[in-house]
N, C-alpha and C positions, 0 to 999 in steps of 0.2 A: 504494500500500500504506500503510495507516495505521500509526501508531506502535505500536499494540497488536499487530498482525500481525507487524511487524518484530521486536518484542521476543520474541514467541512463537517465531518461526522461528529467529532467530539466537542465542537464549540458552537457552530451555527445551528445544527439541528436541535440540541437541548435548549439553546436560547430561544429559538422559534417556538418550541413546545411550551416553555415557561410563559412567553409573551401571549400565546393563544389562551392558555389557562387563565391568566390574569384578565384578559379581555373578556372571556366568557363569564367569569365570575362578576366582573364589573357590569356587564350588560345583562346579567341575570336579574337584576333589580328591575321590576316592571312598575309602570305608573300605578297600577292597582295596589301595589304594596305600600305606596306612600301614606294612605290613611292609617294603615296598621302602624307604621313608624311614628306617625303623629300621635296616635293613641298611646303607644308605648312611652313616648317622651312626656306626654301629659300625665301618665300614671307615675312615672319616675319623679316628676315635679311634685305631684300630690304626696307621694311617699316622703319626699324630702321635707315638705312643709309639715307633715304629720310628725316626723321625727323631731323637727325643731320645736314644735309645740310640746311634745313629750319631754324633751330636754328641759324646757322651761318649767314644766310641772315637777319634774324630778328635783330641780334646783329649789323650787318653793318647798317641796316636802323636806328636803335636806335642811333648809333654813328653819322650818317648823320643828323638826326633830332636834336641831342644835339648840333652839330656844327652850324647848321642853327639857332638854338635858341640863341646861343652865338653871332652870327653875328648881329641878329636883336636886341638883348637886350643889 
């Protein structure tokens, strides 16, 4: 096998295969998938807000328990 064929087989062919796979994966997203992505983003934002509210509640509870501990101690 000459150096030209070796270069073609071991460098260009795998590079083309990788390029095609990435292109297929990128084009796989269809416009009808957009609403699902929007819903998922909305759900994540809602979860984040819920966790923030829960964090605030925990801080209030910790404060109340600390005050209760000072009264008892």
